[in-house]
FILO-82667 format. One line per 4 residues: their letters; for each residue x, y, z of N, C-alpha, C, O. Coordinates in steps of 0.2 Angstrom, whole numbers. Atoms other than C-alpha are relative to their C-alpha. Layout:
a) X Y Z X Y Z X Y Z X Y Z ~ ...
//
This chain:
mtaa) 4 -6 0 0 0 0 4 6 0 9 7 4 ~ -4 -6 1 7 17 -5 -1 4 6 -6 4 10 ~ 0 -4 -5 11 30 8 -6 5 0 -9 6 5 ~ 6 -4 1 -3 41 0 -6 -3 2 -11 0 5
eqta) 6 4 -2 -16 27 3 0 0 7 -6 0 10 ~ 0 0 -8 -11 25 21 -2 6 3 -6 6 8 ~ 2 -6 -3 -12 43 24 -7 2 -1 -10 4 4 ~ 7 -1 1 -29 44 16 -4 -4 5 -9 -1 7
lkaq) 4 4 -5 -35 30 27 0 3 7 -5 3 10 ~ -1 -2 -7 -28 37 43 -4 7 1 -6 8 6 ~ 3 -6 -1 -35 54 39 -8 0 0 -11 5 1 ~ 7 0 0 -53 48 37 -4 2 6 -2 -1 12
itph) 4 -2 -6 -65 57 49 -7 0 -2 -9 2 -7 ~ 7 0 1 -83 54 51 -3 6 1 -3 9 7 ~ 4 -7 0 -93 70 47 -5 0 5 -7 5 9 ~ 5 0 -5 -107 64 58 2 1 7 -2 4 11
flfn) -2 -1 -6 -97 63 73 2 7 2 0 10 7 ~ -1 -7 -1 -91 81 71 -6 4 1 -7 8 5 ~ 6 -3 0 -108 87 67 -4 -1 7 -6 4 10 ~ 4 2 -7 -116 78 83 4 3 6 0 6 10
slns) -4 -3 -6 -102 84 94 -1 8 1 -2 10 6 ~ 1 -7 0 -104 102 89 -7 2 2 -8 7 5 ~ 7 -1 -2 -122 101 91 -1 -1 7 -5 3 10 ~ 0 1 -7 -120 95 108 3 6 4 0 8 9
vvqm) -3 -6 -3 -109 109 112 -4 6 0 -5 10 5 ~ 4 -6 1 -121 122 106 -6 0 5 -8 5 8 ~ 6 0 -5 -135 115 117 3 1 7 -1 3 11 ~ -3 -1 -6 -123 116 132 2 7 2 2 8 8
iete) -3 -6 -1 -116 133 130 -4 4 5 -1 7 10 ~ 4 -4 -5 -130 142 140 -1 -3 6 -1 0 12 ~ 1 3 -7 -134 129 153 5 -3 3 6 -3 10 ~ -6 4 -3 -118 120 156 7 3 -4 10 -1 -7
pdea) -6 -3 3 -104 132 150 7 -3 1 11 -4 -3 ~ -6 4 -1 -90 123 159 1 -6 -3 6 -8 -6 ~ 0 7 4 -95 106 152 1 1 -7 4 -3 -11 ~ -1 -1 7 -96 114 135 7 1 -2 10 -1 -7
knvv) -7 -2 1 -78 121 137 4 -7 0 8 -8 -4 ~ -4 7 0 -72 103 142 -1 -4 -6 4 -7 -9 ~ 2 4 6 -81 95 127 4 3 -6 7 -1 -10 ~ -3 -3 6 -73 108 115 8 -2 1 11 -3 -4
qnla) -7 1 -1 -56 105 123 2 -8 -2 7 -9 -5 ~ -1 7 2 -58 86 121 0 -1 -7 4 -5 -10 ~ 0 0 8 -63 88 103 6 3 -3 8 0 -8 ~ -6 -3 3 -48 99 100 6 -5 1 10 -6 -4
dlyr) -6 5 -1 -36 86 108 -1 -6 -5 4 -8 -7 ~ 1 6 4 -44 72 98 2 2 -7 5 -2 -11 ~ -1 -1 7 -43 81 81 8 2 -1 10 1 -6 ~ -7 -1 1 -25 86 85 4 -6 -1 8 -7 -5
yils) -3 7 1 -21 68 87 -2 -3 -7 3 -6 -10 ~ 1 3 7 -30 63 71 4 4 -5 7 0 -9 ~ -4 -3 5 -21 76 61 7 -2 1 11 -2 -4 ~ -7 2 -1 -4 72 69 1 -7 -2 7 -9 -4
stkk) -1 7 1 -7 53 66 1 -1 -8 3 -6 -10 ~ -1 1 7 -7 56 47 7 1 -2 9 -1 -7 ~ -8 -1 1 12 60 49 3 -6 3 10 -6 2 ~ -3 6 -4 15 44 59 -2 -7 -3 -8 -7 -5
nfvt) 2 7 1 15 26 55 -2 -4 6 -6 -9 5 ~ 1 4 -6 15 20 73 -1 5 6 3 10 6 ~ 0 -4 -6 10 27 90 0 -6 5 -1 -12 4 ~ 1 5 -5 10 19 107 -7 -2 2 -11 2 0
vtee) 7 2 -3 -5 10 115 -2 6 4 -8 8 4 ~ 2 -5 -5 -5 24 128 -2 6 -4 -7 9 -2 ~ 2 -6 4 -6 38 114 -7 -2 -3 -12 3 -3 ~ 6 2 4 -20 28 105 -6 0 6 -11 3 4
iesi) 5 1 -6 -30 25 122 -2 7 2 -8 9 4 ~ 1 -7 -2 -28 44 126 -5 3 -5 -10 7 -3 ~ 5 -2 5 -37 48 110 -7 -3 1 -12 1 -1 ~ 6 4 -2 -50 35 114 -4 4 6 -10 4 5
rnyl) 3 -3 -6 -53 43 131 -3 7 -2 -9 9 0 ~ 2 -6 2 -55 60 122 -7 -1 -4 -12 3 -3 ~ 6 1 4 -67 53 109 -6 -2 5 -12 1 4 ~ 6 2 -5 -78 45 123 -2 5 4 -8 5 6
svek) 2 -5 -4 -78 60 133 -5 5 -4 -10 8 -1 ~ 4 -4 5 -85 70 118 -7 -4 0 -12 -1 0 ~ 6 4 0 -98 56 116 -4 0 6 -11 0 6 ~ 4 0 -6 -103 56 134 -4 6 1 -9 6 4
arfg) 4 -6 0 -108 74 132 -6 0 -4 -11 3 -2 ~ 6 1 4 -120 69 119 -5 -5 3 -11 -4 3 ~ 5 5 -2 -127 53 127 -1 0 8 -6 -3 10 ~ 1 0 -8 -125 57 146 1 -6 3 6 -10 1
drlq) 0 6 -4 -127 43 158 -2 -6 -4 -1 -12 -2 ~ 2 6 4 -134 32 144 6 -3 -2 6 -9 -4 ~ -6 3 2 -116 29 139 5 -1 5 7 3 9 ~ -4 2 -5 -105 19 150 6 -4 -3 5 -8 -8
ynid) -5 4 3 -88 12 146 6 -1 5 6 2 10 ~ -6 2 -5 -73 3 154 6 -1 -5 5 -4 -10 ~ -6 0 3 -55 4 148 5 -4 4 7 -2 10 ~ -5 4 -4 -43 -10 154 6 -2 -4 6 -5 -9
inpi) -7 0 4 -25 -9 148 5 -4 5 6 -2 10 ~ -6 4 -3 -12 -22 153 6 5 0 8 7 -5 ~ -6 -5 0 3 -11 159 5 -2 -5 9 3 -7 ~ -6 2 4 15 -21 149 -1 2 -8 4 2 -12
trnv) 2 -2 7 6 -15 133 1 7 -2 0 9 -7 ~ 1 -7 1 7 3 136 5 3 -5 3 8 -9 ~ -5 -2 4 23 6 126 0 -4 -7 5 -3 -11 ~ 0 4 6 19 -6 112 -2 4 -6 -7 9 -5
wipp) 2 -4 6 18 2 94 -5 -3 -4 -5 -9 -5 ~ 6 2 4 2 1 85 -1 5 -5 1 11 -5 ~ 2 -5 5 -5 9 69 -4 6 4 -9 4 8 ~ 4 -5 -3 -13 26 74 -7 0 -3 -8 -3 -8
milq) 7 0 2 -32 28 73 -3 -7 -2 -7 -8 -6 ~ 2 7 2 -34 9 73 -6 -2 4 -10 -7 3 ~ 6 2 -5 -46 8 88 -6 5 -1 -11 2 0 ~ 5 -5 0 -56 24 85 -6 -3 -4 -12 -2 -2
plve) 6 3 4 -67 16 71 -4 -5 4 -10 -6 3 ~ 3 5 -4 -70 1 82 -5 2 5 -10 0 6 ~ 4 -3 -6 -76 11 97 -6 4 -3 -11 4 0 ~ 5 -4 3 -86 23 86 -6 -5 -3 -12 -4 -2
navn) 5 5 3 -95 7 78 -4 -2 6 -10 -3 6 ~ 3 2 -6 -98 1 96 -5 5 3 -11 3 5 ~ 4 -5 -2 -106 17 101 -6 1 -4 -12 1 -2 ~ 6 -1 5 -117 18 85 -4 -6 0 -10 -5 -1
hgvr) 4 6 1 -123 0 85 -1 -4 6 -4 -9 6 ~ 0 4 -6 -121 -6 103 -6 3 5 -5 2 11 ~ 5 -3 -4 -137 2 109 -5 -6 3 -7 -10 -1 ~ 5 4 -3 -148 -8 121 -7 2 -1 -8 8 -3
dtgd) 7 -1 1 -167 -9 120 -2 6 4 -6 10 3 ~ 2 -5 -5 -167 3 135 3 7 -2 2 12 0 ~ -4 -6 2 -156 16 125 6 1 3 10 6 1 ~ -7 -1 -4 -141 13 136 5 -3 -5 4 -8 -9
isis) -6 2 4 -124 10 128 6 -2 5 8 2 9 ~ -5 2 -4 -111 0 137 6 -3 -4 5 -8 -8 ~ -6 2 5 -93 -3 129 5 -2 5 7 1 10 ~ -6 2 -3 -78 -12 135 6 0 -5 5 -3 -10
irvt) -6 0 4 -61 -9 128 6 -3 4 7 -1 10 ~ -5 4 -4 -47 -21 133 7 -1 -5 6 -2 -11 ~ -7 1 3 -28 -21 128 4 -5 4 5 -4 10 ~ -3 5 -4 -19 -37 133 6 -3 -4 6 -1 -10
qegd) -6 3 4 -3 -47 128 -2 -7 1 -3 -10 6 ~ 0 8 1 -5 -65 122 5 -2 -4 5 -2 -10 ~ -6 2 3 11 -73 118 4 6 -3 5 10 0 ~ -4 -6 3 20 -62 105 -5 5 -4 -3 8 -8
etil) 5 -5 3 4 -52 100 -3 4 6 -4 2 11 ~ 4 -5 -4 -5 -37 107 -7 0 -2 -8 1 -8 ~ 7 1 1 -23 -40 108 -4 6 1 -4 8 7 ~ 4 -6 -1 -35 -25 105 -7 -2 0 -9 -5 -6
rvad) 7 2 1 -53 -29 109 -5 5 2 -4 8 8 ~ 6 -5 -2 -69 -18 109 -6 -4 0 -8 -8 -5 ~ 6 4 -1 -85 -26 115 -6 5 2 -5 9 6 ~ 6 -4 -2 -102 -18 115 -5 -5 3 -5 -11 2
hgsn) 5 4 -4 -117 -25 126 -7 2 -3 -11 2 1 ~ 7 -2 3 -131 -20 114 -4 -6 0 -3 -12 1 ~ 5 5 0 -147 -29 112 0 -4 -7 -3 -10 -7 ~ 0 3 7 -144 -34 93 5 -6 1 10 -7 4
lfnp) -4 6 1 -138 -52 89 3 1 -7 0 2 -12 ~ -3 0 6 -125 -52 76 3 -6 -3 5 -11 1 ~ -3 6 4 -119 -65 63 7 2 -2 7 6 -6 ~ -7 -2 1 -100 -63 63 2 0 -7 5 4 -10
sivs) -2 1 7 -99 -69 45 -3 6 -4 0 8 -9 ~ 4 -5 4 -112 -56 39 4 7 2 5 11 -3 ~ -4 -6 -2 -103 -42 49 6 1 -3 8 6 -6 ~ -7 -1 3 -86 -46 42 -1 2 -8 4 4 -10
tstg) 1 -2 7 -93 -44 24 -4 6 -1 -4 8 -7 ~ 4 -5 2 -104 -30 26 1 6 5 -3 10 6 ~ -2 -5 -5 -95 -18 38 0 7 -3 1 7 -10 ~ 0 -7 3 -95 1 36 7 2 -2 11 -2 -1
tglk) -6 -3 3 -82 12 29 6 0 5 12 -2 4 ~ -5 0 -5 -73 14 46 3 -7 1 10 -7 2 ~ -2 7 -1 -71 -5 49 4 -2 -6 9 -6 -5 ~ -3 2 6 -66 -8 31 7 4 -1 12 1 -3
nveg) -6 -4 0 -53 6 33 5 -4 4 11 -5 2 ~ -4 3 -5 -46 -3 48 3 -7 -3 9 -9 -2 ~ -2 6 3 -46 -20 39 5 1 -5 10 -3 -6 ~ -5 -1 6 -37 -13 24 7 2 3 12 -1 0
rlfa) -7 -1 -3 -23 -6 35 3 -6 3 9 -7 3 ~ -2 6 -3 -22 -22 45 3 -4 -5 9 -7 -4 ~ -2 5 5 -20 -32 30 7 2 -3 11 -1 -5 ~ -6 -3 3 -7 -20 22 6 -1 4 11 -2 2
lyhr) -6 0 -4 4 -20 37 2 -7 3 7 -8 4 ~ -1 6 -4 2 -37 45 -3 -6 -4 -2 -12 -1 ~ 3 5 3 -8 -48 33 -5 -3 5 -6 -10 5 ~ 5 2 -5 -21 -49 47 -7 2 -2 -8 7 -5
kisy) 7 -3 0 -40 -47 48 -3 1 6 0 -1 11 ~ 4 -1 -6 -52 -41 61 -4 -7 1 -6 -10 -3 ~ 4 6 -2 -60 -55 71 -7 3 3 -7 7 7 ~ 7 -2 -3 -79 -53 75 -3 -6 3 -3 -12 1
esrk) 3 5 -4 -88 -63 88 -6 3 3 -6 8 6 ~ 6 -3 -3 -106 -61 93 -1 -2 7 2 -8 9 ~ 1 2 -7 -110 -61 112 -7 -3 0 -12 -2 -3 ~ 6 4 0 -123 -73 117 -6 4 3 -12 2 0
dggl) 6 -4 -2 -134 -60 126 -1 6 -4 -4 11 -2 ~ 0 -6 4 -132 -47 112 6 4 0 10 4 5 ~ -6 -4 0 -118 -36 106 5 -4 -4 4 -9 -7 ~ -5 3 5 -102 -39 96 7 1 4 8 6 7
ivti) -7 0 -2 -84 -42 101 4 1 -6 4 -4 -11 ~ -5 -1 6 -71 -35 88 7 0 3 9 3 8 ~ -7 2 -2 -53 -41 90 5 2 -5 4 -1 -11 ~ -6 -1 5 -37 -35 82 6 -3 4 7 -2 10
aipe) -7 2 -3 -20 -44 85 5 3 -4 6 2 -10 ~ -6 -4 3 -4 -34 82 6 -5 2 7 -6 8 ~ -6 4 -1 11 -45 80 6 4 3 6 10 3 ~ -6 -3 -4 27 -41 91 5 3 -5 6 0 -10
dkk) -6 -2 4 41 -30 84 -2 2 -7 2 0 -11 ~ 2 -2 7 32 -23 69 0 7 -2 -2 10 -7 ~ 0 -7 1 36 -5 71 5 2 -6 6 8 -8
//
């Protein structure tokens, strides 16, 4: 894959996310000005990371997770207490090199499609080490039952983007697993020493 193609894939930004985020800020400005300020700061930090990632081939797990925290903080302003998330990082993975913006489309997909019948959204993000691989896993606890084979062939642009980059860099694919009580588990395995 050419450098230009990699840059184009990394630079992809979902316009709906930006629109929804700014709309949330507008609604908060008068009633919750401090919270609106925090959302704008998190949004600015997230977009700084997105823009800088187009110039990098790899970032540390710590850097990627910080951008995910910024993303989820912005989404929390939109969904309030209906959005709950947990991030569990094995400390030995914090300095592992991974492609930038590899997790954000997975987390965004979980936010958009992991809604329970009650309207609540619950997401788990886990980074672990298994043998010589760093495992990145995003699970949603939505009410929908997914057929992994259908999901893998009909994913949206964001997940196809990740799939293309993973294959180009590691000849790997995303793994999809449906949860018995609803929801989807999406897993990426990054081989060791591939920076």
